[in-house]
N, C-alpha and C positions, 0 to 999 in steps of 0.2 A: 423738857430739858433733861439732859443726862447728868446725873449726879457725879461728883468727882470719883468716888469709889468705883462706880460702874465704868466710867471712862478709863480709869487706870487699868482695871481688869481687862477691858476691851483692847487697850494698847498692848498689854503684856501678852494677851492671847494672839494678837496679830504678829508680834515679834517672834513668838514661839513658832507660828506657822511659817514665817519667813526662814527662820533658822532650820526648821525641819525640812523645808523645801530645798534649801541649799545643800544640806547634808545628803538628801535623797539624790540630787543630780551630780554630786561630786563623785569622781571615780579615781581609782588607782590604775595607772597605765604602766605596763612593763614593756621596756624597749630592749631588743637584742640587736646589737650592731658591732662593727669593728672599731678599733681604737682610733682610727684616723679622724673620726668626727667628734671625738670627746671634747676637744678644746672649744669648739663652737657650741656644742650642746651645753657646756658648763655655763654659758651666757644665756642661751635660748630657753633652756628648761625652766629656770626661775621666772623668766618673763611669761612663759605659757602658764605656769602654775598660778602666778599672780592674776593674770587676766581671766583665767578659766575657772579657777577654784579646784581643778583636778590636781592629783598628786602623781608624779612621775618617778618610777624606779627604773634602773637601767643596769645593763651589763655590757660594757664596751671592751672587756678584757680578752681580746682575741682578734685574729685576722677574719676578714669577712667570709673566707672559705670555711673556716671552722664554725662560724656563727650560722652559716647556711646549713651546714651539716647538722647542727644541733636542732634547727627547726625541722629539717627533714626527718629527724629521729623522734620528733614529737614533743620537744621541750615547750612548755607553756610560755606564751608571750601575747602581747596585744599588738605591738608594732614591731616589724622587722625592717631594718635599714641596712641594705647591702648594695651590691652593684645592680644596675638595671637588668643585666643579663640574668643574675641570680634571682631577682624578683620574678622575672618572666618564667624562669624554670620552676620556682616555687608555686607560681600560679597554675602552671600546667599540672603540677602534682596535687593541687588542691590544698596546699598548705597556707596560702594567703587568699583573701577574698578576691574574686574576679572583679576587675575594674577599680580596685581600691588603690592601685599604685600611683605614686606621685614622684616625679623627678625633683631632687632637692638641690644638689650642687655637685660639681666635679672638681677633682684634684689630680695634679700631675705628679710624676716621679721626680724626686730631687736627690742630689748628692750632698753629703755633709762631711766636714772635717772637724778635728779638735779645735776648740776656740783658740784663736791666735795662730793657728798653723798656716803654712803657705797654702795658697789657693791656686792650683793649676788651672790652665785655660780649658774650659769645656764648652766654649761658645759655638763650636761647629762639630759636625760628626767626626771630621778628621782630628780636630783638637781633642775631642773626647776619647777617641781611639788611642791617640798618643798618650794621653794622661793615664789611661788604663794600663797600657803596657809599661809605663814608667813607674806606676804605683808599687809600693812595697807590699801592700795588701789591701783587699777590699772586703766588705762584709755586708750581709743581708740576712733577713729572717729566714727560717727554715721553709723552703718551698713545699716540703712534705706536709706542713701544717696549713697549707692553703694560702700562704702569703702572696698577694697578687703582684707585688713589686718584684720579688725575687724570681717568681715564675716567668714574668715578662722579661726580666733582664737576662735570664739564661738564653732566651731566644735571641735577644739583641746581640749578645756576644757571639752567638753562633752565626748570625747573619753578617756580622762584621769580620768574621774569619779569625777571631782571637780567643775562641772558647778554650782551646787546648792550652794557650799561653796563660790564661787566667785561672785555670782550674786549681793549680797548686797553691796559688796565693789568695784564694777565695775562702773566707771564713763564714760558716753558717751558724747563726745564732739560734740555738735551740731553746734558750731561755729569753723571753721577750725583753726583759729589762737590759739585757746585754747589748741590744741593738744600738743603743746610744752610749752606754757606760764604757764599752770596750774602745770606742772611738775617742771618748772624752779622756780616757786614761792614756791614749796613745798606743794601745795594743794593736789597733787596726787603723790604717791610714785614712781610708775613704769608705763611708757607709752609704747605703741606699735606703730610702724610705719615701713615703708620700710627704709632700711639701708641708702639709698642715702639721704633721707630727714633728718634723724637723724644727719648725719655727718655735714649738713649745718645749723642746728638749733642753735640758741644762748641760752645759759644758761642751756644746758643739755649735757649729755655725753652718748655715746653708751655703754650700759651695755654689749652687745654682741648680736650675731645672735641667733636665735632659735637653739637648738640642731639639728644636721643634721637629725635624724630619724623623727622629726616632722617639719622640715623646709619646707617652701613653697616659691617657686620662681614665680615671675610674669615675664613672658617673654614679653617684650615690642616689638611690631611690628607696622609697619606703612603701610599705603596704600593710594593711590590717590583717593580722593572723586570722585564719579561718575559725580557730577555736577561741578567739578573744571573747571575754565576758563583758567587754566594754567597747563594742565596735564604734559607737557614735563618738565617744570621747577620743578613741584612737584615730578616727578620721579627722576630728577637729585638730588634733596634734599635727597630723601630716599636712593639713591645710596651712597651719601656722608655720611649720618648718619650711615649706615650699613657697611661702608668700614673698612678694617683693620687699616687704618690710624686714624680713629676716635676712635678705641678701647682703646687707651691709656687714652683718656679723660674720657671715660665711666668708666674704671677701677679706675681712680683717684677719681671719684665721688661716689664710692661704688657699682658699677655694675660689672657684670661678663659677659664673652662672651656668646652669645646665644647658 
């Protein structure tokens, strides 16, 4: 028979081993990604932390082009989430682990106006073209900073034959907070951004997505950084973010299935 003091000591020893084991497997995972996924990640990161015991830190303060550049220059991270094309490029450069990539969700380009402002018709390519020519001003993030929406839209306006007409009334936001604030104030009539960010912004309303014939989707994908100190935990995070269970959250935040 085990006496009570011995039994208590054995139980305490067992609990200590369990706690030690949990601490040993817990990891801190750093994510680098663009701001478009931030609203969905605000929901998904706590879910992952609770289910896994891992801690996630992140930097979403930038366009995916700028984030890709930071990884190329050697910034430390465990998980990189940018476009699928950028992940493929980083893999070729050896910056992310080969075969670790996972498609997560895609998001389209949207237009937005000040909350309560008139909403011009953009339901077709011709209606969109007319709305652009009639607009007092339009605005988007600085393409020189790697903003995918503005880079794409410059090409769209060129293909539609209205690039010269729009140049004088296009505002480039060099400070990222201005992309919504200027439209919310009424300084800029129509803004462009990814739908997920528009839905979360204060003071503005989604005018609508680009018409489907000229729509452009960014497919977000993630991969484990080659220099990650926590590759197994990083891979577990990617499995969670790309799982069917996570898709309801992505959809609620303006994304579509990849």
